[in-house]
C-alpha angles and dihedrals in degrees: 000000000000116000116213114224124198124188120205131178109201103156093182092059114099097225093165090074099082141110131203119242138192131220109299094224107038097026090236098297092124125071118267134207125218110231104173134007124203118194105200115181088340092305117119123231118181134200101215130193118206107227092211103051105012093237112152122205144161119250127218095035120218118248130217097278091048092050093047093050091048103043097039097047112114093236098050096100095044088080126156131289098280137091093293132053094038099120090114088060102063095179095054092041090053090051090052090048090054090052092049094049090044090056092050092049091046091061098030109026093178096051110148104173140039134188112194116196108206095017097171111193093351102254094140093045091051090049091050090055090049087055093055099260106162093216132023117176133171141198117207135169099204112091090204091055093046090053091050091049092050089051086056089051092247121150102242133150 
């Protein structure tokens, strides 16, 4: 199997605040396969797949200082031209939100509530409310994104 390797230099990112983890289900007793390797500031982060139970996870895991430096950096939401990081492109983010809510409603047509972990600027939450969800709540780390969501009257913490 080919392993994809990505190299990033983000000198502002506190990559020293990490801890290694094992598979959540088998506690790492089963063999694992590396799927993707990120080298961030010369520190290696791996997406690992447990061969026994198919759980995929990132190891090492970021700590609090790492997360704060990442999610609160001014360039975090600029992203790249893929499904994520498109908050600066409201039109495309709204299209993605429609797809996400459409998928939820396809499998659960009577869905009435949503909790989105990592809700960014709230596009999916807003779309849920447009589709008559009774509650739409989000959890977000970025203070900038939380402020934007609150300005849209979205329930985000």
